[in-house]
py3Dmol code that shows the C-alpha trace and the ligand (Angstrom):
import py3Dmol

protein = """\
ATOM      1  CA  MET A   1     -36.232 -20.613  23.518  1.00  0.00           C
ATOM      2  CA  SER A   2     -33.638 -18.792  25.584  1.00  0.00           C
ATOM      3  CA  ILE A   3     -34.348 -17.280  28.959  1.00  0.00           C
ATOM      4  CA  PHE A   4     -32.144 -14.430  27.717  1.00  0.00           C
ATOM      5  CA  SER A   5     -32.674 -12.188  24.761  1.00  0.00           C
ATOM      6  CA  ALA A   6     -30.082 -10.246  22.846  1.00  0.00           C
ATOM      7  CA  ASN A   7     -31.574  -6.961  23.983  1.00  0.00           C
ATOM      8  CA  THR A   8     -32.396  -7.465  27.651  1.00  0.00           C
ATOM      9  CA  ASP A   9     -29.918  -6.788  30.409  1.00  0.00           C
ATOM     10  CA  SER A  10     -27.031  -6.905  27.957  1.00  0.00           C
ATOM     11  CA  ALA A  11     -24.752  -5.285  30.551  1.00  0.00           C
ATOM     12  CA  ARG A  12     -24.782  -8.589  32.425  1.00  0.00           C
ATOM     13  CA  MET A  13     -24.417 -10.807  29.351  1.00  0.00           C
ATOM     14  CA  PRO A  14     -20.811 -11.968  29.086  1.00  0.00           C
ATOM     15  CA  GLN A  15     -19.297 -10.468  25.979  1.00  0.00           C
ATOM     16  CA  HIS A  16     -16.828 -13.329  25.668  1.00  0.00           C
ATOM     17  CA  ILE A  17     -17.398 -16.940  26.748  1.00  0.00           C
ATOM     18  CA  ALA A  18     -14.641 -19.556  26.553  1.00  0.00           C
ATOM     19  CA  ILE A  19     -15.201 -23.303  26.812  1.00  0.00           C
ATOM     20  CA  ILE A  20     -12.952 -26.320  27.394  1.00  0.00           C
ATOM     21  CA  MET A  21     -14.853 -28.917  25.363  1.00  0.00           C
ATOM     22  CA  ASP A  22     -14.087 -31.875  27.604  1.00  0.00           C
ATOM     23  CA  GLY A  23     -15.615 -35.312  28.070  1.00  0.00           C
ATOM     24  CA  ASN A  24     -16.013 -36.572  24.496  1.00  0.00           C
ATOM     25  CA  GLY A  25     -13.978 -39.727  25.189  1.00  0.00           C
ATOM     26  CA  ARG A  26     -15.946 -40.652  28.324  1.00  0.00           C
ATOM     27  CA  TRP A  27     -19.228 -39.981  26.553  1.00  0.00           C
ATOM     28  CA  ALA A  28     -18.239 -42.453  23.815  1.00  0.00           C
ATOM     29  CA  LYS A  29     -16.873 -45.053  26.255  1.00  0.00           C
ATOM     30  CA  LYS A  30     -20.127 -45.065  28.245  1.00  0.00           C
ATOM     31  CA  ARG A  31     -21.890 -46.056  25.033  1.00  0.00           C
ATOM     32  CA  GLY A  32     -19.306 -48.602  23.881  1.00  0.00           C
ATOM     33  CA  LEU A  33     -18.387 -46.351  20.950  1.00  0.00           C
ATOM     34  CA  PRO A  34     -14.940 -45.360  19.612  1.00  0.00           C
ATOM     35  CA  ARG A  35     -13.551 -42.083  21.013  1.00  0.00           C
ATOM     36  CA  ASN A  36     -13.927 -40.405  17.642  1.00  0.00           C
ATOM     37  CA  ALA A  37     -17.693 -40.901  17.850  1.00  0.00           C
ATOM     38  CA  GLY A  38     -17.572 -38.710  20.969  1.00  0.00           C
ATOM     39  CA  HIS A  39     -15.604 -36.046  19.110  1.00  0.00           C
ATOM     40  CA  ALA A  40     -18.089 -36.134  16.226  1.00  0.00           C
ATOM     41  CA  VAL A  41     -21.017 -35.507  18.594  1.00  0.00           C
ATOM     42  CA  GLY A  42     -18.873 -32.930  20.445  1.00  0.00           C
ATOM     43  CA  SER A  43     -18.347 -31.087  17.201  1.00  0.00           C
ATOM     44  CA  GLU A  44     -22.150 -30.923  16.692  1.00  0.00           C
ATOM     45  CA  THR A  45     -22.486 -29.558  20.235  1.00  0.00           C
ATOM     46  CA  PHE A  46     -19.929 -26.899  19.353  1.00  0.00           C
ATOM     47  CA  ARG A  47     -21.954 -25.798  16.284  1.00  0.00           C
ATOM     48  CA  LYS A  48     -25.154 -25.691  18.340  1.00  0.00           C
ATOM     49  CA  ILE A  49     -23.568 -23.653  21.149  1.00  0.00           C
ATOM     50  CA  ALA A  50     -21.896 -21.246  18.706  1.00  0.00           C
ATOM     51  CA  THR A  51     -25.257 -20.555  17.025  1.00  0.00           C
ATOM     52  CA  TYR A  52     -26.903 -20.067  20.400  1.00  0.00           C
ATOM     53  CA  CYS A  53     -24.191 -17.671  21.616  1.00  0.00           C
ATOM     54  CA  LYS A  54     -24.639 -15.604  18.487  1.00  0.00           C
ATOM     55  CA  ASN A  55     -28.419 -15.525  18.942  1.00  0.00           C
ATOM     56  CA  ILE A  56     -28.348 -14.407  22.579  1.00  0.00           C
ATOM     57  CA  GLY A  57     -25.902 -11.573  21.936  1.00  0.00           C
ATOM     58  CA  VAL A  58     -22.554 -12.997  23.062  1.00  0.00           C
ATOM     59  CA  GLN A  59     -19.816 -11.322  20.976  1.00  0.00           C
ATOM     60  CA  TYR A  60     -16.976 -13.871  21.226  1.00  0.00           C
ATOM     61  CA  LEU A  61     -16.919 -17.631  21.769  1.00  0.00           C
ATOM     62  CA  THR A  62     -13.536 -19.317  22.256  1.00  0.00           C
ATOM     63  CA  VAL A  63     -13.273 -23.107  22.371  1.00  0.00           C
ATOM     64  CA  TYR A  64     -10.373 -25.344  23.317  1.00  0.00           C
ATOM     65  CA  ALA A  65     -10.392 -27.905  20.532  1.00  0.00           C
ATOM     66  CA  PHE A  66      -6.851 -29.346  20.497  1.00  0.00           C
ATOM     67  CA  SER A  67      -4.021 -28.715  22.926  1.00  0.00           C
ATOM     68  CA  THR A  68      -0.269 -28.890  22.351  1.00  0.00           C
ATOM     69  CA  GLU A  69      -0.432 -32.079  24.475  1.00  0.00           C
ATOM     70  CA  ASN A  70      -3.181 -33.759  22.428  1.00  0.00           C
ATOM     71  CA  TRP A  71      -0.626 -35.013  19.840  1.00  0.00           C
ATOM     72  CA  LYS A  72       0.112 -37.789  22.364  1.00  0.00           C
ATOM     73  CA  ARG A  73      -3.204 -39.443  21.452  1.00  0.00           C
ATOM     74  CA  SER A  74      -3.390 -42.277  18.917  1.00  0.00           C
ATOM     75  CA  LYS A  75      -2.810 -41.435  15.260  1.00  0.00           C
ATOM     76  CA  GLU A  76      -6.367 -42.536  14.525  1.00  0.00           C
ATOM     77  CA  GLU A  77      -7.849 -40.182  17.116  1.00  0.00           C
ATOM     78  CA  VAL A  78      -5.705 -37.208  16.029  1.00  0.00           C
ATOM     79  CA  GLU A  79      -6.618 -37.810  12.381  1.00  0.00           C
ATOM     80  CA  GLY A  80     -10.297 -38.052  13.317  1.00  0.00           C
ATOM     81  CA  ILE A  81     -10.191 -34.707  15.135  1.00  0.00           C
ATOM     82  CA  MET A  82      -8.287 -33.036  12.260  1.00  0.00           C
ATOM     83  CA  LYS A  83     -10.953 -34.313   9.861  1.00  0.00           C
ATOM     84  CA  LEU A  84     -13.651 -32.693  12.018  1.00  0.00           C
ATOM     85  CA  PHE A  85     -11.734 -29.390  11.886  1.00  0.00           C
ATOM     86  CA  ASP A  86     -11.526 -29.705   8.120  1.00  0.00           C
ATOM     87  CA  GLN A  87     -15.285 -30.306   7.819  1.00  0.00           C
ATOM     88  CA  TYR A  88     -16.094 -27.471  10.169  1.00  0.00           C
ATOM     89  CA  LEU A  89     -13.826 -24.960   8.408  1.00  0.00           C
ATOM     90  CA  ARG A  90     -15.326 -25.808   5.012  1.00  0.00           C
ATOM     91  CA  GLU A  91     -18.835 -25.295   6.373  1.00  0.00           C
ATOM     92  CA  ALA A  92     -17.794 -22.153   8.239  1.00  0.00           C
ATOM     93  CA  ILE A  93     -16.436 -20.594   5.052  1.00  0.00           C
ATOM     94  CA  GLU A  94     -19.934 -20.910   3.525  1.00  0.00           C
ATOM     95  CA  GLU A  95     -21.774 -19.676   6.628  1.00  0.00           C
ATOM     96  CA  MET A  96     -19.473 -16.788   7.487  1.00  0.00           C
ATOM     97  CA  GLU A  97     -20.436 -14.942   4.332  1.00  0.00           C
ATOM     98  CA  ALA A  98     -24.144 -15.487   4.957  1.00  0.00           C
ATOM     99  CA  ASP A  99     -24.127 -14.675   8.686  1.00  0.00           C
ATOM    100  CA  HIS A 100     -21.243 -12.139   8.815  1.00  0.00           C
ATOM    101  CA  ILE A 101     -19.371 -14.238  11.353  1.00  0.00           C
ATOM    102  CA  ARG A 102     -15.667 -13.925  12.085  1.00  0.00           C
ATOM    103  CA  LEU A 103     -13.461 -16.915  12.794  1.00  0.00           C
ATOM    104  CA  LYS A 104      -9.958 -17.057  14.218  1.00  0.00           C
ATOM    105  CA  VAL A 105      -7.751 -20.036  15.012  1.00  0.00           C
ATOM    106  CA  LEU A 106      -5.481 -19.551  18.015  1.00  0.00           C
ATOM    107  CA  GLY A 107      -2.418 -21.756  18.287  1.00  0.00           C
ATOM    108  CA  ASP A 108       0.814 -22.839  16.660  1.00  0.00           C
ATOM    109  CA  LEU A 109      -0.210 -23.746  13.141  1.00  0.00           C
ATOM    110  CA  SER A 110       3.221 -25.009  12.066  1.00  0.00           C
ATOM    111  CA  ARG A 111       2.224 -28.624  12.877  1.00  0.00           C
ATOM    112  CA  ILE A 112      -1.137 -28.381  11.145  1.00  0.00           C
ATOM    113  CA  SER A 113      -1.494 -29.793   7.611  1.00  0.00           C
ATOM    114  CA  PRO A 114      -1.072 -27.365   4.688  1.00  0.00           C
ATOM    115  CA  GLU A 115      -4.690 -28.128   3.631  1.00  0.00           C
ATOM    116  CA  LEU A 116      -6.055 -27.059   7.004  1.00  0.00           C
ATOM    117  CA  ARG A 117      -3.784 -24.020   7.064  1.00  0.00           C
ATOM    118  CA  GLN A 118      -5.137 -22.980   3.696  1.00  0.00           C
ATOM    119  CA  LEU A 119      -8.712 -23.203   4.963  1.00  0.00           C
ATOM    120  CA  ILE A 120      -7.738 -21.201   8.049  1.00  0.00           C
ATOM    121  CA  GLU A 121      -6.179 -18.502   5.838  1.00  0.00           C
ATOM    122  CA  LYS A 122      -9.397 -18.329   3.856  1.00  0.00           C
ATOM    123  CA  THR A 123     -11.453 -17.811   7.044  1.00  0.00           C
ATOM    124  CA  TYR A 124      -9.092 -14.957   8.061  1.00  0.00           C
ATOM    125  CA  GLU A 125      -9.552 -13.311   4.728  1.00  0.00           C
ATOM    126  CA  ILE A 126     -13.361 -13.516   4.985  1.00  0.00           C
ATOM    127  CA  SER A 127     -13.291 -12.310   8.622  1.00  0.00           C
ATOM    128  CA  THR A 128     -11.665  -9.026   7.650  1.00  0.00           C
ATOM    129  CA  HIS A 129     -14.940  -8.018   5.943  1.00  0.00           C
ATOM    130  CA  TYR A 130     -17.085  -8.365   9.056  1.00  0.00           C
ATOM    131  CA  ASP A 131     -17.272  -7.159  12.632  1.00  0.00           C
ATOM    132  CA  GLY A 132     -20.025  -9.390  14.048  1.00  0.00           C
ATOM    133  CA  PHE A 133     -19.949 -12.463  16.280  1.00  0.00           C
ATOM    134  CA  GLN A 134     -16.482 -14.062  16.427  1.00  0.00           C
ATOM    135  CA  VAL A 135     -15.631 -17.710  17.000  1.00  0.00           C
ATOM    136  CA  ASN A 136     -12.079 -18.503  18.153  1.00  0.00           C
ATOM    137  CA  VAL A 137     -10.977 -22.116  17.863  1.00  0.00           C
ATOM    138  CA  CYS A 138      -7.835 -23.062  19.799  1.00  0.00           C
ATOM    139  CA  ILE A 139      -5.914 -25.670  17.801  1.00  0.00           C
ATOM    140  CA  ASN A 140      -2.450 -26.849  18.859  1.00  0.00           C
ATOM    141  CA  TYR A 141      -2.829 -24.280  21.600  1.00  0.00           C
ATOM    142  CA  GLY A 142      -0.944 -24.174  24.898  1.00  0.00           C
ATOM    143  CA  GLY A 143      -1.221 -21.163  27.171  1.00  0.00           C
ATOM    144  CA  ARG A 144       2.353 -21.201  28.442  1.00  0.00           C
ATOM    145  CA  ASP A 145       3.597 -21.761  24.914  1.00  0.00           C
ATOM    146  CA  GLU A 146       1.606 -18.693  23.819  1.00  0.00           C
ATOM    147  CA  ILE A 147       3.259 -16.557  26.512  1.00  0.00           C
ATOM    148  CA  VAL A 148       6.767 -17.837  25.717  1.00  0.00           C
ATOM    149  CA  ARG A 149       6.257 -17.099  22.010  1.00  0.00           C
ATOM    150  CA  ALA A 150       5.047 -13.595  22.843  1.00  0.00           C
ATOM    151  CA  ALA A 151       8.080 -13.004  25.099  1.00  0.00           C
ATOM    152  CA  ARG A 152      10.387 -14.219  22.326  1.00  0.00           C
ATOM    153  CA  ALA A 153       8.735 -11.977  19.754  1.00  0.00           C
ATOM    154  CA  PHE A 154       9.165  -8.977  22.039  1.00  0.00           C
ATOM    155  CA  ALA A 155      12.798  -9.883  22.799  1.00  0.00           C
ATOM    156  CA  GLU A 156      13.496 -10.087  19.065  1.00  0.00           C
ATOM    157  CA  LYS A 157      12.050  -6.608  18.579  1.00  0.00           C
ATOM    158  CA  CYS A 158      14.313  -5.331  21.340  1.00  0.00           C
ATOM    159  CA  LEU A 159      17.358  -6.964  19.725  1.00  0.00           C
ATOM    160  CA  ALA A 160      16.422  -5.376  16.409  1.00  0.00           C
ATOM    161  CA  GLY A 161      16.275  -1.981  18.163  1.00  0.00           C
ATOM    162  CA  GLU A 162      12.533  -1.646  17.484  1.00  0.00           C
ATOM    163  CA  ALA A 163      11.408  -1.803  21.134  1.00  0.00           C
ATOM    164  CA  LYS A 164      12.817  -1.169  24.600  1.00  0.00           C
ATOM    165  CA  PRO A 165      12.289  -3.473  27.632  1.00  0.00           C
ATOM    166  CA  GLU A 166      11.059  -0.598  29.800  1.00  0.00           C
ATOM    167  CA  GLU A 167       8.303   0.132  27.292  1.00  0.00           C
ATOM    168  CA  LEU A 168       6.636  -3.229  27.931  1.00  0.00           C
ATOM    169  CA  THR A 169       3.309  -3.070  29.758  1.00  0.00           C
ATOM    170  CA  GLU A 170       0.528  -5.605  30.336  1.00  0.00           C
ATOM    171  CA  GLU A 171      -1.408  -3.907  27.568  1.00  0.00           C
ATOM    172  CA  SER A 172       1.447  -3.844  25.032  1.00  0.00           C
ATOM    173  CA  PHE A 173       2.463  -7.428  25.859  1.00  0.00           C
ATOM    174  CA  SER A 174      -1.063  -8.656  25.094  1.00  0.00           C
ATOM    175  CA  HIS A 175      -0.579  -7.602  21.443  1.00  0.00           C
ATOM    176  CA  TYR A 176       2.028 -10.353  21.050  1.00  0.00           C
ATOM    177  CA  LEU A 177      -0.428 -13.074  22.078  1.00  0.00           C
ATOM    178  CA  TYR A 178      -2.569 -15.129  19.684  1.00  0.00           C
ATOM    179  CA  SER A 179      -5.558 -13.374  21.248  1.00  0.00           C
ATOM    180  CA  ASP A 180      -4.444  -9.898  20.144  1.00  0.00           C
ATOM    181  CA  GLY A 181      -7.534  -7.771  19.582  1.00  0.00           C
ATOM    182  CA  ILE A 182      -9.896 -10.122  21.432  1.00  0.00           C
ATOM    183  CA  PRO A 183     -11.210  -8.965  24.835  1.00  0.00           C
ATOM    184  CA  ASP A 184     -10.509 -11.301  27.775  1.00  0.00           C
ATOM    185  CA  PRO A 185     -13.196 -13.913  28.456  1.00  0.00           C
ATOM    186  CA  GLU A 186     -15.491 -13.005  31.342  1.00  0.00           C
ATOM    187  CA  LEU A 187     -16.782 -16.568  31.690  1.00  0.00           C
ATOM    188  CA  ILE A 188     -14.877 -19.837  31.210  1.00  0.00           C
ATOM    189  CA  ILE A 189     -16.858 -23.073  31.237  1.00  0.00           C
ATOM    190  CA  ARG A 190     -15.427 -26.528  31.795  1.00  0.00           C
ATOM    191  CA  PRO A 191     -17.814 -29.447  31.483  1.00  0.00           C
ATOM    192  CA  SER A 192     -17.132 -33.099  32.395  1.00  0.00           C
ATOM    193  CA  GLY A 193     -16.387 -32.709  36.093  1.00  0.00           C
ATOM    194  CA  GLU A 194     -12.687 -31.823  35.858  1.00  0.00           C
ATOM    195  CA  LEU A 195     -11.712 -28.906  38.085  1.00  0.00           C
ATOM    196  CA  ARG A 196      -8.599 -27.816  36.192  1.00  0.00           C
ATOM    197  CA  THR A 197      -7.810 -25.032  33.753  1.00  0.00           C
ATOM    198  CA  SER A 198      -5.345 -27.178  31.733  1.00  0.00           C
ATOM    199  CA  ASN A 199      -3.157 -24.449  30.219  1.00  0.00           C
ATOM    200  CA  PHE A 200      -6.189 -22.727  28.648  1.00  0.00           C
ATOM    201  CA  LEU A 201      -5.823 -18.936  28.319  1.00  0.00           C
ATOM    202  CA  PRO A 202      -3.680 -18.430  31.467  1.00  0.00           C
ATOM    203  CA  TRP A 203      -2.930 -14.784  30.584  1.00  0.00           C
ATOM    204  CA  GLN A 204      -6.422 -13.878  29.417  1.00  0.00           C
ATOM    205  CA  SER A 205      -8.230 -15.570  32.336  1.00  0.00           C
ATOM    206  CA  ALA A 206      -6.678 -13.451  35.109  1.00  0.00           C
ATOM    207  CA  TYR A 207     -10.120 -12.055  36.027  1.00  0.00           C
ATOM    208  CA  SER A 208     -12.404 -14.625  34.399  1.00  0.00           C
ATOM    209  CA  GLU A 209     -15.208 -16.312  36.291  1.00  0.00           C
ATOM    210  CA  TYR A 210     -15.138 -20.119  36.055  1.00  0.00           C
ATOM    211  CA  TYR A 211     -18.142 -22.390  35.785  1.00  0.00           C
ATOM    212  CA  PHE A 212     -17.707 -26.141  36.197  1.00  0.00           C
ATOM    213  CA  THR A 213     -20.335 -28.778  35.495  1.00  0.00           C
ATOM    214  CA  ASP A 214     -20.364 -32.594  35.480  1.00  0.00           C
ATOM    215  CA  VAL A 215     -22.205 -32.708  32.149  1.00  0.00           C
ATOM    216  CA  LEU A 216     -20.016 -34.214  29.411  1.00  0.00           C
ATOM    217  CA  TRP A 217     -19.445 -31.933  26.410  1.00  0.00           C
ATOM    218  CA  PRO A 218     -21.520 -34.001  23.904  1.00  0.00           C
ATOM    219  CA  ASP A 219     -24.500 -33.669  26.317  1.00  0.00           C
ATOM    220  CA  PHE A 220     -23.983 -29.935  26.864  1.00  0.00           C
ATOM    221  CA  ASP A 221     -26.813 -27.856  25.421  1.00  0.00           C
ATOM    222  CA  GLU A 222     -28.461 -24.439  25.393  1.00  0.00           C
ATOM    223  CA  ALA A 223     -30.078 -25.009  28.809  1.00  0.00           C
ATOM    224  CA  GLU A 224     -26.654 -25.799  30.299  1.00  0.00           C
ATOM    225  CA  LEU A 225     -25.237 -22.618  28.817  1.00  0.00           C
ATOM    226  CA  ASP A 226     -28.176 -20.665  30.269  1.00  0.00           C
ATOM    227  CA  LYS A 227     -27.283 -22.106  33.704  1.00  0.00           C
ATOM    228  CA  ALA A 228     -23.648 -21.048  33.334  1.00  0.00           C
ATOM    229  CA  ILE A 229     -24.664 -17.523  32.295  1.00  0.00           C
ATOM    230  CA  ALA A 230     -27.164 -17.291  35.154  1.00  0.00           C
ATOM    231  CA  ALA A 231     -24.395 -18.315  37.608  1.00  0.00           C
ATOM    232  CA  PHE A 232     -22.085 -15.712  36.065  1.00  0.00           C
ATOM    233  CA  ARG A 233     -24.737 -13.006  36.420  1.00  0.00           C
ATOM    234  CA  ALA A 234     -25.215 -13.831  40.078  1.00  0.00           C
ATOM    235  CA  ARG A 235     -21.530 -13.281  40.839  1.00  0.00           C
ATOM    236  CA  ASP A 236     -20.085 -10.139  42.264  1.00  0.00           C
ATOM    237  CA  ARG A 237     -17.089  -9.159  40.113  1.00  0.00           C
ATOM    238  CA  ARG A 238     -14.840  -6.693  41.889  1.00  0.00           C
ATOM    239  CA  PHE A 239     -11.537  -6.996  39.954  1.00  0.00           C
ATOM    240  CA  GLY A 240      -9.573  -6.597  43.170  1.00  0.00           C
ATOM    241  CA  GLY A 241     -11.572  -3.570  44.324  1.00  0.00           C
ATOM    242  CA  VAL A 242     -14.148  -3.385  47.108  1.00  0.00           C
ATOM    243  CA  LYS A 243     -17.922  -3.582  46.863  1.00  0.00           C
ATOM    244  CA  LYS A 244     -19.536  -0.160  46.479  1.00  0.00           C
TER     245      LYS A 244
END
"""
ligand_1 = """\
24
LIG
C -11.516 -33.298 24.998
O -12.280 -34.425 25.396
C -11.791 -33.013 23.598
C -10.843 -32.926 22.607
C -9.411 -33.090 22.851
C -11.234 -32.689 21.212
C -12.260 -31.613 21.009
C -12.763 -31.701 19.655
C -14.051 -31.537 19.274
C -15.146 -31.146 20.188
C -14.477 -31.795 17.893
C -14.048 -30.870 16.812
C -14.073 -29.430 17.116
C -14.361 -28.457 16.222
C -14.044 -27.053 16.579
C -15.000 -28.715 14.934
P -11.516 -35.772 25.735
O -11.307 -36.520 24.478
O -10.268 -35.455 26.499
O -12.559 -36.489 26.649
P -12.250 -37.459 27.871
O -11.560 -36.616 28.915
O -13.609 -37.896 28.298
O -11.388 -38.578 27.350
"""
view = py3Dmol.view(width=600, height=400)
view.addModel(protein, "pdb")
view.setStyle({"model": 0}, {"cartoon": {"style": "trace"}})
view.addModel(ligand_1, "xyz")
view.setStyle({"model": 1}, {"stick": {}})
view.zoomTo()
view.show()
């Protein structure tokens, strides 16, 4: 049972939570298991946390599932993670219709298999029918890469005579990002004891609150999320202004 409810004090409930799902490999190593066993349990944690976020009234959950750098891992590990995405997307397609959930994949999909891309397309199509809780899964995502792509897209519009450099604002630039239409995350959580942001949402996190914990992602649970939200609620967010 949550210490929060969807209807109480919703002004202090983060509308958008983002999570770097870190620590799967160490979790597996501690148990003498292959790394992919850690990812499999991590993927269950992700499902559990997504359901919980939906139930407590969070509107958007964004997770860092595979970075542009993660291709450096062994073929076996990469294939294992891609298989987990495949399984999740197939399940999500069933559940989205029942629960009116939206799903978006953020990242460069050109390196993703055609089968996965097809599943992703299907989730986009279903998402257009709903406006409820939205899950964003970052796959082959790199924050700097996202910004460079956006800059290129804008430059191309300028060259085509469809835009002018002086028209560019922070607001209009954000429409060129993968996250177009998604509000910035108020709370970003990184488990596993690492105190880095690792190229995760550099543009969108300009005013985000961070929460770090030593708990490894496969061990992360609803109580840990409650702690992160409680810490967020206790913070004084001034966005560069002064306290009234
Ligand atoms: C980082 O931990 C985790 C990843 C690179 C993979 C994340 C993937 C999942 C949680 C499973 C599938 C996800 C979905 C959305 C179905 P790490 O491997 O770097 O851990 P370590 O730092 O302990 O080695």
